[in-house]
C-alpha positions in Angstrom: -29.6 -11.2 32.9 -28.9 -14.6 31.8 -29.6 -13.5 28.3 -25.8 -12.6 28.5 -25.3 -16.2 28.3 -28.1 -17.5 26.2 -27.6 -14.9 23.5 -24.0 -15.3 23.4 -22.4 -16.0 19.9 -18.9 -16.5 20.7 -18.0 -18.5 23.7 -14.2 -18.7 25.4 -14.4 -21.9 27.4 -11.5 -22.2 30.3 -11.2 -25.8 31.7 -9.0 -26.0 34.9 -6.0 -28.6 35.5 -7.5 -30.1 38.3 -10.8 -30.9 36.3 -8.9 -32.1 33.4 -6.6 -34.4 35.3 -8.3 -36.0 38.1 -6.8 -33.8 40.6 -3.4 -35.1 39.4 -4.2 -38.7 38.2 -3.4 -37.9 34.6 -5.8 -36.9 31.9 -9.5 -37.8 32.7 -10.5 -38.7 29.2 -14.0 -39.9 30.2 -14.5 -36.4 31.5 -13.0 -34.7 28.6 -15.5 -36.7 26.3 -18.4 -35.5 28.4 -17.5 -31.8 27.8 -16.6 -32.2 24.2 -20.3 -33.7 23.8 -21.6 -30.6 25.2 -19.3 -28.1 23.4 -20.4 -29.9 20.1 -23.9 -29.4 20.9 -23.1 -25.9 21.5 -21.6 -25.4 18.1 -24.4 -27.1 16.6 -26.6 -24.5 18.3 -24.8 -21.9 16.2 -22.3 -20.6 18.6 -18.4 -20.3 17.9 -16.1 -21.8 20.3 -12.9 -21.4 21.5 -11.1 -23.7 24.3 -8.4 -22.5 26.6 -6.9 -25.8 28.3 -5.1 -26.1 31.4 -3.6 -29.4 32.1 -0.1 -29.6 30.3 2.0 -29.5 33.2 -0.3 -31.7 35.6 -0.6 -34.2 32.6 3.3 -34.5 32.4 3.9 -34.6 36.2 1.5 -37.8 36.2 3.7 -39.3 33.3 6.9 -38.6 35.0 5.5 -39.9 38.3 5.8 -36.7 40.2 3.1 -35.7 43.2 4.2 -32.2 43.5 4.3 -29.1 41.0 8.1 -28.5 40.0 9.5 -25.6 41.9 12.1 -24.7 39.0 11.1 -23.1 35.8 13.0 -26.0 33.8 11.5 -28.6 35.5 8.2 -27.1 34.8 8.8 -26.5 31.0 9.9 -30.1 30.7 6.4 -31.3 32.3 4.7 -29.0 30.2 6.4 -30.2 27.0 5.6 -34.0 28.0 2.2 -33.1 28.9 1.4 -31.2 26.0 1.4 -33.9 23.7 -0.9 -36.3 25.3 -3.4 -33.2 26.3 -3.4 -31.9 22.6 -3.8 -35.7 21.3 -6.8 -36.4 24.0 -8.4 -33.2 22.7 -8.2 -33.9 18.9 -9.4 -37.5 19.2 -12.5 -36.3 21.4 -13.5 -33.5 18.9 -12.7 -35.8 15.9 -15.1 -38.5 17.2 -17.9 -35.9 16.2 -16.3 -35.0 13.0 -14.7 -31.6 14.2 -11.2 -30.5 13.9 -8.9 -28.8 16.4 -5.9 -26.4 16.1 -3.2 -26.1 18.9 -2.3 -22.4 19.9 0.2 -21.8 22.1 0.7 -18.1 23.5 2.8 -16.1 25.6 2.6 -12.8 27.3 4.8 -11.2 24.5 2.2 -12.5 22.0 -0.3 -10.3 23.3 1.5 -7.3 24.6 3.3 -6.7 21.0 0.3 -5.1 18.9 1.7 -6.8 15.6 1.7 -10.0 17.2 -1.4 -9.5 18.8 -3.1 -8.6 15.4 -1.5 -11.8 13.7 -2.9 -13.9 16.7 -6.2 -12.4 16.2 -6.2 -13.1 12.4 -5.3 -16.6 12.8 -8.0 -17.4 15.5 -10.7 -15.5 13.1 -9.4 -17.7 10.3 -9.8 -21.1 12.1 -13.1 -19.9 13.6 -14.3 -19.2 10.2 -13.1 -22.6 8.8 -15.3 -24.2 11.7 -12.0 -25.4 13.6 -12.0 -25.5 17.3 -9.0 -23.6 18.7 -7.4 -25.1 21.6 -5.1 -22.5 23.5 -2.7 -23.0 26.3 0.0 -20.8 27.5 3.6 -21.7 26.0 5.1 -23.2 29.1 7.9 -24.8 27.4 9.4 -21.3 26.8 8.0 -18.9 29.2 9.9 -17.1 31.8 8.9 -16.1 35.1 8.9 -12.7 34.0 6.5 -13.0 31.1 4.3 -15.7 32.0 0.4 -15.0 32.4 0.6 -16.8 35.8 -2.7 -18.8 35.3 -4.8 -19.7 32.6 -7.9 -17.7 34.0 -5.9 -14.6 32.9 -5.3 -16.4 29.7 -8.7 -17.0 28.9 -9.7 -13.3 29.7 -6.8 -12.0 27.2 -8.0 -14.4 24.6 -11.8 -13.2 25.2 -10.5 -9.8 24.7 -8.4 -10.8 21.5 -11.4 -12.8 19.7 -14.1 -10.1 20.8 -16.0 -13.0 22.5 -19.1 -12.6 24.2 -18.8 -14.8 27.0 -15.9 -16.4 29.1 -16.8 -19.6 31.0 -14.3 -20.8 33.7 -15.0 -24.4 34.6 -13.5 -25.0 37.7 -13.6 -27.4 40.8 -15.8 -25.0 42.7 -19.5 -24.3 42.0 -19.1 -20.6 41.7 -18.0 -17.6 43.8 -19.6 -17.7 47.4 -19.8 -15.0 50.0 -17.3 -17.0 52.0 -15.1 -20.4 51.5 -17.8 -22.9 51.6 -15.1 -25.5 52.5 -14.8 -23.7 56.1 -18.1 -21.8 56.3 -21.3 -24.0 56.0 -23.3 -20.4 55.9 -21.7 -19.3 52.8 -23.8 -18.6 50.1 -23.4 -18.8 46.0 -23.4 -15.3 44.4 -25.5 -16.1 41.3 -24.9 -12.7 39.6 -22.9 -9.4 40.3 -21.2 -6.8 38.5 -17.7 -7.6 37.8 -16.1 -4.4 39.1 -18.0 -4.7 42.4 -15.2 -4.1 45.0 -17.1 -6.0 47.6 -16.2 -9.2 45.7 -12.3 -9.0 46.3 -12.7 -10.1 50.2 -15.2 -13.0 49.2 -12.8 -14.4 46.5 -9.7 -14.5 49.1 -7.8 -17.7 49.0 -5.1 -19.8 47.0 -5.3 -22.2 44.2 -5.2 -26.1 44.6 -2.0 -27.8 44.4 -2.3 -28.3 40.6 -3.2 -24.9 39.5 -1.8 -21.3 39.4 -4.9 -19.4 39.9 -7.4 -19.5 43.0 -11.0 -17.8 42.7 -9.2 -14.2 43.0 -7.6 -14.8 40.0 -11.0 -15.7 38.2 -12.4 -12.4 39.4 -9.6 -10.5 38.0 -9.9 -12.3 34.8 -13.8 -11.4 34.7 -12.7 -7.8 35.0 -10.2 -8.2 32.3 -12.9 -9.6 29.9 -15.3 -7.0 30.9 -13.0 -4.6 29.2 -14.1 -5.7 25.9 -17.8 -6.0 27.0 -17.8 -9.8 27.8 -19.7 -11.4 30.7 -17.9 -14.4 32.5 -19.4 -17.2 34.1 -17.5 -19.0 37.3 -19.1 -22.4 37.4 -18.3 -26.0 38.5 -17.0 -28.1 35.7 -18.4 -31.2 37.4 -21.9 -30.2 37.2 -23.8 -32.4 35.3 -24.4 -31.0 31.5 -23.1 -27.8 32.8 -22.5 -26.0 29.4 -25.7 -27.1 28.1 -27.6 -26.1 31.0 -25.9 -22.7 31.1 -26.6 -22.3 27.3 -30.5 -23.1 28.0 -30.2 -20.1 30.6 -30.3 -22.3 33.9 -28.8 -20.0 36.7 -25.5 -22.0 37.6 -22.4 -20.5 39.2 -21.6 -16.8 39.3 -22.3 -14.5 36.3 -20.0 -11.5 36.4 -21.3 -8.6 34.0 -19.5 -5.8 32.5 -20.7 -2.1 33.1 -20.8 -1.6 29.5 -21.6 -3.4 26.2 -19.2 -4.8 23.8 -19.2 -2.1 21.3 -19.1 0.7 24.1 -16.3 -1.0 25.8 -13.9 -1.4 22.9 -14.5 2.1 21.8 -13.7 3.6 25.1 -10.7 1.6 25.1 -9.7 3.1 21.8 -10.6 6.6 23.0 -8.2 6.1 25.8 -5.0 5.7 23.8 -3.1 8.8 24.2 0.0 8.1 22.2 -0.5 8.0 18.1 2.1 7.0 15.9 0.7 8.9 12.5 -1.7 10.5 10.5 -3.9 9.4 7.6 -5.1 12.5 5.6 -8.5 11.5 4.1 -10.5 13.1 1.5 -14.2 14.4 1.8 -15.9 11.3 0.9 -13.9 9.2 3.4 -14.8 11.8 6.2 -18.5 11.2 5.4 -18.2 7.5 5.2 -16.7 7.3 8.7 -19.0 10.2 10.3 -22.6 9.5 8.7 -22.4 5.8 7.4 -20.0 4.6 10.4 -18.1 2.6 7.9 -14.3 1.4 7.8 -11.7 3.5 6.2 -10.4 2.0 3.0 -7.2 2.7 1.2 -9.2 4.6 -1.7 -10.0 7.5 0.6 -6.7 8.2 1.8 -4.6 11.0 0.4 -1.6 11.0 2.5 0.3 9.1 5.1 2.5 10.8 7.7 4.7 9.2 10.5 6.4 5.9 10.7 3.9 3.5 12.2 3.8 -0.3 12.4 0.7 -2.4 12.0 -1.7 -2.5 14.8 -0.4 1.1 16.1 -2.7 4.0 16.7 -3.2 6.6 13.9 -5.2 9.8 13.6 -7.5 10.5 10.7 -7.4 14.1 9.6 -10.1 15.7 7.1 -9.5 18.0 4.1 -9.7 21.2 6.7 -7.1 19.7 8.8 -9.2 18.7 11.8 -9.1 15.4 13.4 -12.1 13.2 12.6 -11.2 9.8 13.9 -8.5 7.9 15.5 -8.1 3.8 15.1 -5.7 1.0 14.8 -4.1 0.6 11.6 -3.9 -2.7 9.6 -1.0 -1.8 7.4 2.5 -0.4 8.2 3.3 3.1 7.1 5.5 2.1 4.2 2.8 -0.6 3.0 -0.1 2.2 3.7 1.8 4.8 1.5 1.8 2.1 -1.4 -1.8 1.4 -1.3 -3.8 4.7 -0.6 -6.0 5.9 -3.2 -6.2 2.5 -4.4 -9.3 0.2 -4.5 -9.4 -2.8 -2.0 -9.0 -5.5 -4.6 -5.6 -4.0 -5.6 -3.8 -4.3 -2.2 -2.7 -8.2 -3.0 -1.4 -7.2 -6.5 0.6 -3.9 -5.2 1.6 -5.5 -1.8 1.9 -9.2 -2.6 -0.4 -10.1 0.3 -3.7 -9.1 1.9 -3.8 -8.7 5.6 -7.5 -6.9 5.8 -9.3 -5.2 3.1 -9.6 -2.1 5.2 -6.8 0.4 6.1 -8.7 0.8 9.5 -11.7 -1.2 10.6 -14.8 0.4 12.1 -14.5 -1.6 15.0 -10.9 -0.5 15.7 -11.8 3.1 14.9 -13.6 5.7 17.2 -14.8 9.2 16.0 -13.5 12.3 18.0 
């Protein structure tokens, strides 16, 4: 099943604080350059790449001369603000040496829990990938509070994997993978090379806390793998200090722990959509649209919609109803009820002229739609 790795088209790579800062001694630019070289090779092989980078707080601590992670939220935010400058500059200069541009994207929990902001973030990241730019993502530590923080960048990496519909999440850490026991205390501990992400037996094996710099331990990495599996992505937990680790993973070598989803990407996403019990409105569609959705498995275009009911926002769940009054499908709509009412019955090329902008050419994209 290492084909899940070698065949992955869209990679989300998360690198932990201990790796990036030499266990707190400041940004390890030499190590970053080595990872960048491998990531560039991955790009040249045809893969798309999103980088989730820890290290802002740790880098700020180093600049401030602090040896312990801040205990107050305001000190942590100050360290993050200071460290973020050097962290982004380091990634930008490393990638620019290979002719690639980067873009900084700072996210909070609110960005991914609010559906409109979620879709906006997804559209931005897709645009960056289409432009050949490497998104460098971090939690917006300078503004988050304890109530809304992700808690660790492993979770952020998983949520970003869901957001961009990634095929593979790679968590580079200071451990070689998930073991049957803590190898620091048990010399008989064995590396788990592959397992199903939802296997409950893994929980006891993943016990333990994070290091002094990070917020996530092995248990958070397991939970992140389960989050990523919801959209059908696999996760590799692997040692970031292993020589040429990314290149060797892409070549199919068995390194670290591969945690697999129960379902493929499309099946998992459709299951998630089907589980939405709350709908916000209805789209009354014509017979041609019914055939396009059911027989052609196509997206729903404005031209096939006759009427709009309800008061929904972009990204909310709507029901598609055929001429006979029966529900045909449901999906996440790309336009608000007000804007949808203005473009129904119109060809796609008329959307920008009518609304003054174009978010998506479809009213509901087929990837965000499930037949009922």
